[in-house]
Biopython code that builds the backbone (N, CA, C, O; Angstrom):
import numpy as np
from Bio.PDB.StructureBuilder import StructureBuilder

atoms = [
    (1, "UNK", "N", (-4.404, -31.793, -14.751)),
    (1, "UNK", "CA", (-5.689, -32.211, -14.272)),
    (1, "UNK", "C", (-5.568, -33.272, -13.194)),
    (1, "UNK", "O", (-6.581, -33.865, -12.823)),
    (2, "UNK", "N", (-4.420, -33.532, -12.691)),
    (2, "UNK", "CA", (-4.251, -34.554, -11.678)),
    (2, "UNK", "C", (-4.788, -34.081, -10.344)),
    (2, "UNK", "O", (-4.483, -32.980, -9.887)),
    (3, "UNK", "N", (-5.600, -34.939, -9.720)),
    (3, "UNK", "CA", (-6.146, -34.623, -8.407)),
    (3, "UNK", "C", (-5.059, -34.820, -7.361)),
    (3, "UNK", "O", (-4.223, -35.712, -7.507)),
    (4, "UNK", "N", (-5.052, -34.003, -6.305)),
    (4, "UNK", "CA", (-4.064, -34.191, -5.245)),
    (4, "UNK", "C", (-4.321, -35.509, -4.525)),
    (4, "UNK", "O", (-5.465, -35.946, -4.399)),
    (5, "UNK", "N", (-3.262, -36.127, -4.061)),
    (5, "UNK", "CA", (-3.402, -37.388, -3.339)),
    (5, "UNK", "C", (-3.980, -37.132, -1.957)),
    (5, "UNK", "O", (-3.612, -36.160, -1.296)),
    (6, "UNK", "N", (-4.889, -38.007, -1.516)),
    (6, "UNK", "CA", (-5.386, -37.881, -0.156)),
    (6, "UNK", "C", (-4.280, -38.240, 0.828)),
    (6, "UNK", "O", (-3.264, -38.807, 0.427)),
    (7, "UNK", "N", (-4.459, -37.919, 2.115)),
    (7, "UNK", "CA", (-3.410, -38.195, 3.101)),
    (7, "UNK", "C", (-2.951, -39.645, 3.116)),
    (7, "UNK", "O", (-1.785, -39.912, 3.405)),
    (8, "UNK", "N", (-3.833, -40.582, 2.812)),
    (8, "UNK", "CA", (-3.450, -41.996, 2.824)),
    (8, "UNK", "C", (-2.546, -42.360, 1.655)),
    (8, "UNK", "O", (-1.884, -43.397, 1.686)),
    (9, "UNK", "N", (-2.508, -41.514, 0.617)),
    (9, "UNK", "CA", (-1.702, -41.803, -0.561)),
    (9, "UNK", "C", (-2.430, -42.636, -1.596)),
    (9, "UNK", "O", (-1.966, -42.743, -2.731)),
    (10, "UNK", "N", (-3.570, -43.234, -1.234)),
    (10, "UNK", "CA", (-4.353, -44.047, -2.163)),
    (10, "UNK", "C", (-5.346, -43.164, -2.886)),
    (10, "UNK", "O", (-5.959, -42.283, -2.284)),
    (11, "UNK", "N", (-5.502, -43.396, -4.154)),
    (11, "UNK", "CA", (-6.490, -42.652, -4.930)),
    (11, "UNK", "C", (-7.272, -43.643, -5.785)),
    (11, "UNK", "O", (-6.701, -44.573, -6.353)),
    (12, "UNK", "N", (-8.549, -43.438, -5.867)),
    (12, "UNK", "CA", (-9.412, -44.316, -6.658)),
    (12, "UNK", "C", (-8.974, -44.262, -8.123)),
    (12, "UNK", "O", (-8.809, -43.170, -8.668)),
    (13, "UNK", "N", (-8.783, -45.406, -8.769)),
    (13, "UNK", "CA", (-8.357, -45.407, -10.170)),
    (13, "UNK", "C", (-9.320, -44.675, -11.098)),
    (13, "UNK", "O", (-8.912, -44.181, -12.149)),
    (14, "UNK", "N", (-10.583, -44.604, -10.720)),
    (14, "UNK", "CA", (-11.564, -43.921, -11.569)),
    (14, "UNK", "C", (-11.289, -42.430, -11.678)),
    (14, "UNK", "O", (-11.729, -41.790, -12.633)),
    (15, "UNK", "N", (-10.567, -41.867, -10.714)),
    (15, "UNK", "CA", (-10.285, -40.429, -10.748)),
    (15, "UNK", "C", (-9.521, -40.065, -12.016)),
    (15, "UNK", "O", (-9.808, -39.042, -12.637)),
    (16, "UNK", "N", (-8.552, -40.889, -12.404)),
    (16, "UNK", "CA", (-7.787, -40.570, -13.620)),
    (16, "UNK", "C", (-8.678, -40.672, -14.860)),
    (16, "UNK", "O", (-8.496, -39.918, -15.816)),
    (17, "UNK", "N", (-9.639, -41.599, -14.852)),
    (17, "UNK", "CA", (-10.573, -41.695, -15.980)),
    (17, "UNK", "C", (-11.480, -40.472, -16.026)),
    (17, "UNK", "O", (-11.736, -39.929, -17.100)),
    (18, "UNK", "N", (-11.965, -40.039, -14.876)),
    (18, "UNK", "CA", (-12.814, -38.844, -14.842)),
    (18, "UNK", "C", (-12.043, -37.617, -15.304)),
    (18, "UNK", "O", (-12.608, -36.739, -15.955)),
    (19, "UNK", "N", (-10.763, -37.548, -14.974)),
    (19, "UNK", "CA", (-9.936, -36.426, -15.433)),
    (19, "UNK", "C", (-9.941, -36.326, -16.958)),
    (19, "UNK", "O", (-9.887, -35.225, -17.508)),
    (20, "UNK", "N", (-10.006, -37.467, -17.642)),
    (20, "UNK", "CA", (-9.968, -37.472, -19.106)),
    (20, "UNK", "C", (-11.252, -36.960, -19.744)),
    (20, "UNK", "O", (-11.220, -36.414, -20.846)),
    (21, "UNK", "N", (-12.385, -37.132, -19.062)),
    (21, "UNK", "CA", (-13.656, -36.774, -19.693)),
    (21, "UNK", "C", (-14.335, -35.568, -19.064)),
    (21, "UNK", "O", (-15.349, -35.093, -19.575)),
    (22, "UNK", "N", (-13.786, -35.065, -17.960)),
    (22, "UNK", "CA", (-14.407, -33.894, -17.351)),
    (22, "UNK", "C", (-13.831, -32.628, -17.953)),
    (22, "UNK", "O", (-12.786, -32.644, -18.604)),
    (23, "UNK", "N", (-14.510, -31.569, -17.730)),
    (23, "UNK", "CA", (-14.186, -30.301, -18.365)),
    (23, "UNK", "C", (-15.413, -29.884, -19.140)),
    (23, "UNK", "O", (-16.227, -30.722, -19.528)),
    (24, "UNK", "N", (-15.544, -28.618, -19.360)),
    (24, "UNK", "CA", (-16.774, -28.108, -19.959)),
    (24, "UNK", "C", (-17.072, -28.731, -21.324)),
    (24, "UNK", "O", (-18.237, -28.968, -21.643)),
    (25, "UNK", "N", (-16.057, -28.999, -22.129)),
    (25, "UNK", "CA", (-16.295, -29.414, -23.516)),
    (25, "UNK", "C", (-15.853, -30.833, -23.847)),
    (25, "UNK", "O", (-16.255, -31.362, -24.884)),
    (26, "UNK", "N", (-15.049, -31.463, -23.014)),
    (26, "UNK", "CA", (-14.457, -32.755, -23.364)),
    (26, "UNK", "C", (-15.484, -33.829, -23.703)),
    (26, "UNK", "O", (-15.361, -34.493, -24.732)),
    (27, "UNK", "N", (-16.483, -34.008, -22.865)),
    (27, "UNK", "CA", (-17.475, -35.062, -23.126)),
    (27, "UNK", "C", (-18.220, -34.796, -24.429)),
    (27, "UNK", "O", (-18.469, -35.718, -25.205)),
    (28, "UNK", "N", (-18.573, -33.544, -24.668)),
    (28, "UNK", "CA", (-19.285, -33.204, -25.910)),
    (28, "UNK", "C", (-18.409, -33.480, -27.136)),
    (28, "UNK", "O", (-18.891, -34.000, -28.142)),
    (29, "UNK", "N", (-17.139, -33.135, -27.049)),
    (29, "UNK", "CA", (-16.212, -33.409, -28.155)),
    (29, "UNK", "C", (-16.129, -34.915, -28.389)),
    (29, "UNK", "O", (-16.193, -35.376, -29.528)),
    (30, "UNK", "N", (-15.988, -35.675, -27.312)),
    (30, "UNK", "CA", (-15.925, -37.129, -27.443)),
    (30, "UNK", "C", (-17.196, -37.682, -28.084)),
    (30, "UNK", "O", (-17.116, -38.537, -28.967)),
    (31, "UNK", "N", (-18.360, -37.210, -27.655)),
    (31, "UNK", "CA", (-19.617, -37.694, -28.238)),
    (31, "UNK", "C", (-19.687, -37.405, -29.733)),
    (31, "UNK", "O", (-20.080, -38.276, -30.509)),
    (32, "UNK", "N", (-19.310, -36.189, -30.152)),
    (32, "UNK", "CA", (-19.373, -35.867, -31.585)),
    (32, "UNK", "C", (-18.379, -36.701, -32.383)),
    (32, "UNK", "O", (-18.689, -37.160, -33.482)),
    (33, "UNK", "N", (-17.182, -36.898, -31.830)),
    (33, "UNK", "CA", (-16.169, -37.659, -32.567)),
    (33, "UNK", "C", (-16.429, -39.163, -32.537)),
    (33, "UNK", "O", (-15.854, -39.901, -33.337)),
    (34, "UNK", "N", (-17.286, -39.629, -31.628)),
    (34, "UNK", "CA", (-17.692, -41.041, -31.667)),
    (34, "UNK", "C", (-18.420, -41.343, -32.969)),
    (34, "UNK", "O", (-18.308, -42.444, -33.510)),
    (35, "UNK", "N", (-19.163, -40.367, -33.469)),
    (35, "UNK", "CA", (-19.974, -40.558, -34.673)),
    (35, "UNK", "C", (-19.126, -40.587, -35.941)),
    (35, "UNK", "O", (-19.347, -41.410, -36.830)),
    (36, "UNK", "N", (-18.134, -39.661, -36.014)),
    (36, "UNK", "CA", (-17.318, -39.559, -37.227)),
    (36, "UNK", "C", (-16.182, -38.564, -37.002)),
    (36, "UNK", "O", (-16.283, -37.693, -36.137)),
    (37, "UNK", "N", (-15.096, -38.689, -37.780)),
    (37, "UNK", "CA", (-14.060, -37.651, -37.736)),
    (37, "UNK", "C", (-14.646, -36.337, -38.248)),
    (37, "UNK", "O", (-15.492, -36.329, -39.143)),
    (38, "UNK", "N", (-14.190, -35.238, -37.673)),
    (38, "UNK", "CA", (-14.718, -33.929, -38.064)),
    (38, "UNK", "C", (-13.598, -32.927, -38.250)),
    (38, "UNK", "O", (-12.550, -33.005, -37.608)),
    (39, "UNK", "N", (-13.847, -31.980, -39.147)),
    (39, "UNK", "CA", (-12.942, -30.849, -39.306)),
    (39, "UNK", "C", (-13.209, -29.862, -38.179)),
    (39, "UNK", "O", (-14.281, -29.866, -37.574)),
    (40, "UNK", "N", (-12.220, -29.018, -37.907)),
    (40, "UNK", "CA", (-12.287, -28.086, -36.786)),
    (40, "UNK", "C", (-13.556, -27.243, -36.824)),
    (40, "UNK", "O", (-14.287, -27.187, -35.834)),
    (41, "UNK", "N", (-13.830, -26.586, -37.951)),
    (41, "UNK", "CA", (-14.981, -25.682, -38.031)),
    (41, "UNK", "C", (-16.307, -26.420, -37.887)),
    (41, "UNK", "O", (-17.252, -25.888, -37.305)),
    (42, "UNK", "N", (-16.384, -27.631, -38.407)),
    (42, "UNK", "CA", (-17.616, -28.414, -38.262)),
    (42, "UNK", "C", (-17.827, -28.801, -36.801)),
    (42, "UNK", "O", (-18.946, -28.738, -36.293)),
    (43, "UNK", "N", (-16.766, -29.195, -36.136)),
    (43, "UNK", "CA", (-16.864, -29.525, -34.715)),
    (43, "UNK", "C", (-17.289, -28.297, -33.913)),
    (43, "UNK", "O", (-18.126, -28.396, -33.016)),
    (44, "UNK", "N", (-16.716, -27.152, -34.234)),
    (44, "UNK", "CA", (-17.081, -25.914, -33.541)),
    (44, "UNK", "C", (-18.560, -25.575, -33.770)),
    (44, "UNK", "O", (-19.244, -25.152, -32.838)),
    (45, "UNK", "N", (-19.051, -25.754, -34.983)),
    (45, "UNK", "CA", (-20.472, -25.497, -35.276)),
    (45, "UNK", "C", (-21.380, -26.409, -34.456)),
    (45, "UNK", "O", (-22.389, -25.969, -33.906)),
    (46, "UNK", "N", (-21.013, -27.667, -34.384)),
    (46, "UNK", "CA", (-21.849, -28.626, -33.654)),
    (46, "UNK", "C", (-21.848, -28.363, -32.150)),
    (46, "UNK", "O", (-22.850, -28.595, -31.473)),
    (47, "UNK", "N", (-20.728, -27.882, -31.637)),
    (47, "UNK", "CA", (-20.642, -27.606, -30.202)),
    (47, "UNK", "C", (-21.383, -26.333, -29.817)),
    (47, "UNK", "O", (-21.870, -26.208, -28.693)),
    (48, "UNK", "N", (-21.466, -25.402, -30.737)),
    (48, "UNK", "CA", (-22.216, -24.174, -30.456)),
    (48, "UNK", "C", (-21.367, -23.071, -29.866)),
    (48, "UNK", "O", (-20.585, -22.446, -30.582)),
    (49, "UNK", "N", (-21.503, -22.820, -28.584)),
    (49, "UNK", "CA", (-20.958, -21.618, -27.953)),
    (49, "UNK", "C", (-19.459, -21.659, -27.640)),
    (49, "UNK", "O", (-18.966, -20.761, -26.958)),
    (50, "UNK", "N", (-18.742, -22.631, -28.096)),
    (50, "UNK", "CA", (-17.310, -22.717, -27.796)),
    (50, "UNK", "C", (-16.526, -21.756, -28.688)),
    (50, "UNK", "O", (-16.820, -21.619, -29.875)),
    (51, "UNK", "N", (-15.529, -21.095, -28.107)),
    (51, "UNK", "CA", (-14.695, -20.186, -28.889)),
    (51, "UNK", "C", (-13.629, -20.978, -29.640)),
    (51, "UNK", "O", (-13.316, -22.116, -29.291)),
    (52, "UNK", "N", (-13.082, -20.355, -30.674)),
    (52, "UNK", "CA", (-12.003, -20.961, -31.460)),
    (52, "UNK", "C", (-10.830, -21.314, -30.544)),
    (52, "UNK", "O", (-10.279, -22.412, -30.620)),
    (53, "UNK", "N", (-10.463, -20.384, -29.694)),
    (53, "UNK", "CA", (-9.315, -20.584, -28.797)),
    (53, "UNK", "C", (-9.558, -21.745, -27.829)),
    (53, "UNK", "O", (-8.676, -22.578, -27.618)),
    (54, "UNK", "N", (-10.751, -21.796, -27.245)),
    (54, "UNK", "CA", (-11.058, -22.859, -26.287)),
    (54, "UNK", "C", (-11.075, -24.218, -26.968)),
    (54, "UNK", "O", (-10.547, -25.187, -26.422)),
    (55, "UNK", "N", (-11.673, -24.305, -28.151)),
    (55, "UNK", "CA", (-11.702, -25.580, -28.864)),
    (55, "UNK", "C", (-10.293, -26.013, -29.240)),
    (55, "UNK", "O", (-9.941, -27.182, -29.081)),
    (56, "UNK", "N", (-9.494, -25.094, -29.730)),
    (56, "UNK", "CA", (-8.120, -25.407, -30.106)),
    (56, "UNK", "C", (-7.336, -25.939, -28.906)),
    (56, "UNK", "O", (-6.643, -26.951, -29.014)),
    (57, "UNK", "N", (-7.445, -25.267, -27.777)),
    (57, "UNK", "CA", (-6.723, -25.669, -26.561)),
    (57, "UNK", "C", (-7.218, -27.035, -26.070)),
    (57, "UNK", "O", (-6.419, -27.894, -25.696)),
    (58, "UNK", "N", (-8.530, -27.224, -26.075)),
    (58, "UNK", "CA", (-9.098, -28.484, -25.595)),
    (58, "UNK", "C", (-8.673, -29.647, -26.485)),
    (58, "UNK", "O", (-8.328, -30.716, -25.983)),
    (59, "UNK", "N", (-8.696, -29.449, -27.802)),
    (59, "UNK", "CA", (-8.258, -30.508, -28.716)),
    (59, "UNK", "C", (-6.778, -30.830, -28.517)),
    (59, "UNK", "O", (-6.392, -31.998, -28.548)),
    (60, "UNK", "N", (-5.950, -29.810, -28.313)),
    (60, "UNK", "CA", (-4.519, -30.055, -28.060)),
    (60, "UNK", "C", (-4.327, -30.853, -26.778)),
    (60, "UNK", "O", (-3.510, -31.773, -26.731)),
    (61, "UNK", "N", (-5.081, -30.500, -25.736)),
    (61, "UNK", "CA", (-4.991, -31.241, -24.475)),
    (61, "UNK", "C", (-5.451, -32.684, -24.654)),
    (61, "UNK", "O", (-4.849, -33.606, -24.105)),
    (62, "UNK", "N", (-6.516, -32.874, -25.422)),
    (62, "UNK", "CA", (-7.029, -34.222, -25.648)),
    (62, "UNK", "C", (-6.076, -35.041, -26.519)),
    (62, "UNK", "O", (-5.985, -36.260, -26.370)),
    (63, "UNK", "N", (-5.369, -34.371, -27.426)),
    (63, "UNK", "CA", (-4.311, -35.051, -28.197)),
    (63, "UNK", "C", (-3.208, -35.508, -27.258)),
    (63, "UNK", "O", (-2.738, -36.642, -27.346)),
    (64, "UNK", "N", (-2.795, -34.621, -26.357)),
    (64, "UNK", "CA", (-1.735, -34.949, -25.404)),
    (64, "UNK", "C", (-2.149, -36.104, -24.492)),
    (64, "UNK", "O", (-1.304, -36.888, -24.060)),
    (65, "UNK", "N", (-3.438, -36.208, -24.201)),
    (65, "UNK", "CA", (-3.951, -37.300, -23.368)),
    (65, "UNK", "C", (-4.154, -38.587, -24.156)),
    (65, "UNK", "O", (-4.506, -39.618, -23.582)),
    (66, "UNK", "N", (-3.934, -38.535, -25.468)),
    (66, "UNK", "CA", (-4.066, -39.726, -26.298)),
    (66, "UNK", "C", (-5.492, -40.091, -26.656)),
    (66, "UNK", "O", (-5.762, -41.235, -27.021)),
    (67, "UNK", "N", (-6.419, -39.130, -26.557)),
    (67, "UNK", "CA", (-7.825, -39.402, -26.856)),
    (67, "UNK", "C", (-8.206, -39.035, -28.282)),
    (67, "UNK", "O", (-9.079, -39.667, -28.878)),
    (68, "UNK", "N", (-7.556, -38.020, -28.825)),
    (68, "UNK", "CA", (-7.906, -37.465, -30.131)),
    (68, "UNK", "C", (-6.662, -37.420, -31.002)),
    (68, "UNK", "O", (-5.567, -37.121, -30.526)),
    (69, "UNK", "N", (-6.841, -37.721, -32.278)),
    (69, "UNK", "CA", (-5.733, -37.567, -33.226)),
    (69, "UNK", "C", (-6.087, -36.467, -34.216)),
    (69, "UNK", "O", (-7.254, -36.239, -34.535)),
    (70, "UNK", "N", (-5.066, -35.803, -34.683)),
    (70, "UNK", "CA", (-5.206, -34.711, -35.648)),
    (70, "UNK", "C", (-4.561, -35.178, -36.942)),
    (70, "UNK", "O", (-3.389, -35.556, -36.957)),
    (71, "UNK", "N", (-5.322, -35.153, -38.026)),
    (71, "UNK", "CA", (-4.791, -35.593, -39.312)),
    (71, "UNK", "C", (-4.785, -34.419, -40.282)),
    (71, "UNK", "O", (-5.833, -33.950, -40.725)),
    (72, "UNK", "N", (-3.580, -33.957, -40.602)),
    (72, "UNK", "CA", (-3.403, -32.873, -41.569)),
    (72, "UNK", "C", (-3.201, -33.517, -42.934)),
    (72, "UNK", "O", (-2.253, -34.276, -43.136)),
    (73, "UNK", "N", (-4.088, -33.214, -43.860)),
    (73, "UNK", "CA", (-4.033, -33.828, -45.187)),
    (73, "UNK", "C", (-2.971, -33.193, -46.085)),
    (73, "UNK", "O", (-2.730, -33.678, -47.190)),
    (74, "UNK", "N", (-2.338, -32.119, -45.625)),
    (74, "UNK", "CA", (-1.279, -31.482, -46.395)),
    (74, "UNK", "C", (-1.753, -30.832, -47.675)),
    (74, "UNK", "O", (-1.014, -30.775, -48.658)),
    (75, "UNK", "N", (-2.970, -30.347, -47.670)),
    (75, "UNK", "CA", (-3.543, -29.735, -48.867)),
    (75, "UNK", "C", (-3.623, -28.219, -48.720)),
    (75, "UNK", "O", (-3.542, -27.677, -47.618)),
    (76, "UNK", "N", (-3.782, -27.559, -49.848)),
    (76, "UNK", "CA", (-4.049, -26.122, -49.879)),
    (76, "UNK", "C", (-5.411, -25.969, -50.539)),
    (76, "UNK", "O", (-5.566, -26.421, -51.674)),
    (77, "UNK", "N", (-6.393, -25.369, -49.912)),
    (77, "UNK", "CA", (-6.360, -24.842, -48.547)),
    (77, "UNK", "C", (-6.223, -25.978, -47.530)),
    (77, "UNK", "O", (-6.538, -27.133, -47.817)),
    (78, "UNK", "N", (-5.748, -25.621, -46.341)),
    (78, "UNK", "CA", (-5.515, -26.652, -45.319)),
    (78, "UNK", "C", (-6.783, -27.444, -44.994)),
    (78, "UNK", "O", (-7.878, -26.891, -44.894)),
    (79, "UNK", "N", (-6.597, -28.740, -44.835)),
    (79, "UNK", "CA", (-7.691, -29.617, -44.417)),
    (79, "UNK", "C", (-7.181, -30.494, -43.286)),
    (79, "UNK", "O", (-6.277, -31.309, -43.472)),
    (80, "UNK", "N", (-7.770, -30.317, -42.116)),
    (80, "UNK", "CA", (-7.371, -31.065, -40.923)),
    (80, "UNK", "C", (-8.610, -31.719, -40.332)),
    (80, "UNK", "O", (-9.633, -31.063, -40.134)),
    (81, "UNK", "N", (-8.517, -33.007, -40.054)),
    (81, "UNK", "CA", (-9.605, -33.746, -39.416)),
    (81, "UNK", "C", (-9.178, -34.149, -38.011)),
    (81, "UNK", "O", (-7.998, -34.371, -37.739)),
    (82, "UNK", "N", (-10.158, -34.237, -37.137)),
    (82, "UNK", "CA", (-9.945, -34.748, -35.784)),
    (82, "UNK", "C", (-10.762, -36.019, -35.637)),
    (82, "UNK", "O", (-11.911, -36.088, -36.074)),
    (83, "UNK", "N", (-10.157, -37.022, -35.018)),
    (83, "UNK", "CA", (-10.820, -38.311, -34.825)),
    (83, "UNK", "C", (-10.410, -38.873, -33.472)),
    (83, "UNK", "O", (-9.420, -38.445, -32.878)),
    (84, "UNK", "N", (-11.183, -39.830, -32.999)),
    (84, "UNK", "CA", (-10.812, -40.499, -31.763)),
    (84, "UNK", "C", (-9.714, -41.510, -32.038)),
    (84, "UNK", "O", (-9.716, -42.183, -33.069)),
    (85, "UNK", "N", (-8.794, -41.608, -31.125)),
    (85, "UNK", "CA", (-7.780, -42.650, -31.158)),
    (85, "UNK", "C", (-8.415, -43.925, -30.602)),
    (85, "UNK", "O", (-9.535, -43.875, -30.093)),
    (86, "UNK", "N", (-7.735, -45.055, -30.689)),
    (86, "UNK", "CA", (-8.272, -46.257, -30.039)),
    (86, "UNK", "C", (-8.529, -46.031, -28.536)),
    (86, "UNK", "O", (-9.505, -46.542, -27.987)),
    (87, "UNK", "N", (-7.660, -45.275, -27.892)),
    (87, "UNK", "CA", (-7.879, -44.977, -26.469)),
    (87, "UNK", "C", (-9.161, -44.161, -26.286)),
    (87, "UNK", "O", (-9.956, -44.447, -25.391)),
    (88, "UNK", "N", (-9.361, -43.161, -27.120)),
    (88, "UNK", "CA", (-10.579, -42.362, -27.042)),
    (88, "UNK", "C", (-11.813, -43.191, -27.340)),
    (88, "UNK", "O", (-12.837, -43.058, -26.671)),
    (89, "UNK", "N", (-11.712, -44.050, -28.349)),
    (89, "UNK", "CA", (-12.845, -44.897, -28.722)),
    (89, "UNK", "C", (-13.164, -45.899, -27.616)),
    (89, "UNK", "O", (-14.313, -46.319, -27.479)),
    (90, "UNK", "N", (-12.165, -46.286, -26.829)),
    (90, "UNK", "CA", (-12.417, -47.242, -25.741)),
    (90, "UNK", "C", (-13.327, -46.656, -24.660)),
    (90, "UNK", "O", (-13.853, -47.394, -23.828)),
    (91, "UNK", "N", (-13.515, -45.342, -24.668)),
    (91, "UNK", "CA", (-14.432, -44.700, -23.720)),
    (91, "UNK", "C", (-15.891, -44.781, -24.174)),
    (91, "UNK", "O", (-16.788, -44.378, -23.433)),
    (92, "UNK", "N", (-16.139, -45.290, -25.368)),
    (92, "UNK", "CA", (-17.505, -45.315, -25.904)),
    (92, "UNK", "C", (-18.514, -45.972, -24.964)),
    (92, "UNK", "O", (-19.555, -45.368, -24.704)),
    (93, "UNK", "N", (-18.262, -47.185, -24.435)),
    (93, "UNK", "CA", (-19.273, -47.775, -23.551)),
    (93, "UNK", "C", (-19.521, -46.939, -22.296)),
    (93, "UNK", "O", (-20.651, -46.856, -21.814)),
    (94, "UNK", "N", (-18.484, -46.332, -21.780)),
    (94, "UNK", "CA", (-18.619, -45.487, -20.586)),
    (94, "UNK", "C", (-19.468, -44.261, -20.907)),
    (94, "UNK", "O", (-20.376, -43.914, -20.152)),
    (95, "UNK", "N", (-19.172, -43.610, -22.023)),
    (95, "UNK", "CA", (-19.915, -42.409, -22.414)),
    (95, "UNK", "C", (-21.377, -42.726, -22.714)),
    (95, "UNK", "O", (-22.268, -41.965, -22.335)),
    (96, "UNK", "N", (-21.625, -43.839, -23.387)),
    (96, "UNK", "CA", (-23.004, -44.212, -23.698)),
    (96, "UNK", "C", (-23.779, -44.553, -22.428)),
    (96, "UNK", "O", (-24.965, -44.242, -22.319)),
    (97, "UNK", "N", (-23.116, -45.185, -21.480)),
    (97, "UNK", "CA", (-23.774, -45.486, -20.203)),
    (97, "UNK", "C", (-24.050, -44.204, -19.423)),
    (97, "UNK", "O", (-25.108, -44.075, -18.808)),
    (98, "UNK", "N", (-23.129, -43.269, -19.438)),
    (98, "UNK", "CA", (-23.374, -41.965, -18.801)),
    (98, "UNK", "C", (-24.554, -41.255, -19.455)),
    (98, "UNK", "O", (-25.368, -40.632, -18.774)),
    (99, "UNK", "N", (-24.639, -41.353, -20.775)),
    (99, "UNK", "CA", (-25.755, -40.738, -21.489)),
    (99, "UNK", "C", (-27.078, -41.378, -21.067)),
    (99, "UNK", "O", (-28.058, -40.674, -20.823)),
    (100, "UNK", "N", (-27.109, -42.718, -20.980)),
    (100, "UNK", "CA", (-28.330, -43.410, -20.546)),
    (100, "UNK", "C", (-28.711, -42.995, -19.126)),
    (100, "UNK", "O", (-29.881, -42.744, -18.836)),
    (101, "UNK", "N", (-27.718, -42.926, -18.250)),
    (101, "UNK", "CA", (-27.979, -42.528, -16.867)),
    (101, "UNK", "C", (-28.541, -41.108, -16.814)),
    (101, "UNK", "O", (-29.504, -40.848, -16.092)),
    (102, "UNK", "N", (-27.948, -40.196, -17.570)),
    (102, "UNK", "CA", (-28.404, -38.799, -17.570)),
    (102, "UNK", "C", (-29.843, -38.695, -18.070)),
    (102, "UNK", "O", (-30.636, -37.927, -17.525)),
    (103, "UNK", "N", (-30.180, -39.460, -19.097)),
    (103, "UNK", "CA", (-31.553, -39.435, -19.613)),
    (103, "UNK", "C", (-32.535, -39.980, -18.577)),
    (103, "UNK", "O", (-33.610, -39.415, -18.380)),
    (104, "UNK", "N", (-32.166, -41.075, -17.918)),
    (104, "UNK", "CA", (-33.034, -41.652, -16.888)),
    (104, "UNK", "C", (-33.162, -40.701, -15.703)),
    (104, "UNK", "O", (-34.251, -40.530, -15.154)),
    (105, "UNK", "N", (-32.067, -40.093, -15.315)),
    (105, "UNK", "CA", (-32.079, -39.159, -14.185)),
    (105, "UNK", "C", (-32.931, -37.937, -14.495)),
    (105, "UNK", "O", (-33.665, -37.453, -13.633)),
    (106, "UNK", "N", (-32.836, -37.441, -15.715)),
    (106, "UNK", "CA", (-33.635, -36.274, -16.107)),
    (106, "UNK", "C", (-35.123, -36.608, -16.062)),
    (106, "UNK", "O", (-35.942, -35.745, -15.744)),
    (107, "UNK", "N", (-35.479, -37.851, -16.376)),
    (107, "UNK", "CA", (-36.873, -38.272, -16.341)),
    (107, "UNK", "C", (-37.428, -38.419, -14.932)),
    (107, "UNK", "O", (-38.644, -38.448, -14.743)),
    (108, "UNK", "N", (-36.545, -38.513, -13.944)),
    (108, "UNK", "CA", (-36.979, -38.670, -12.555)),
    (108, "UNK", "C", (-37.131, -37.342, -11.832)),
    (108, "UNK", "O", (-37.560, -37.317, -10.679)),
    (109, "UNK", "N", (-36.797, -36.268, -12.467)),
    (109, "UNK", "CA", (-36.887, -34.957, -11.800)),
    (109, "UNK", "C", (-38.238, -34.346, -11.990)),
    (109, "UNK", "O", (-38.492, -33.246, -11.499)),
]
sb = StructureBuilder()
sb.init_structure("model")
sb.init_model(0)
sb.init_chain("A")
sb.init_seg("    ")
for serial, (resi, resn, name, xyz) in enumerate(atoms, 1):
    if name == "N":
        sb.init_residue(resn, " ", resi, " ")
    sb.init_atom(name, np.array(xyz, "f"), 0.0, 1.0, " ", f" {name:<3s}", serial, name[0])
structure = sb.get_structure()
């Protein structure tokens, strides 16, 4: 997800932050996990139209980015929870401000 460098070689630091939260499902996943850790199927239900494969891939990518942790309880039947890491939780003020902006912007249309 790295943006190409402009000819000057300088890139706005915010670009790397936007890379972490952009994508069709990332922001929605972050918003749901801000509220509480969730199991895979519950997260999929709350998101709606996301496929199993897409959610699985997105969660793996978000784990690799250090935003989401996966906790396998080692039980039968399997029980796995997803939660925000401290890095993921540190995006809370940014996400809440984006939400406020979106609500205000929608009211101006």
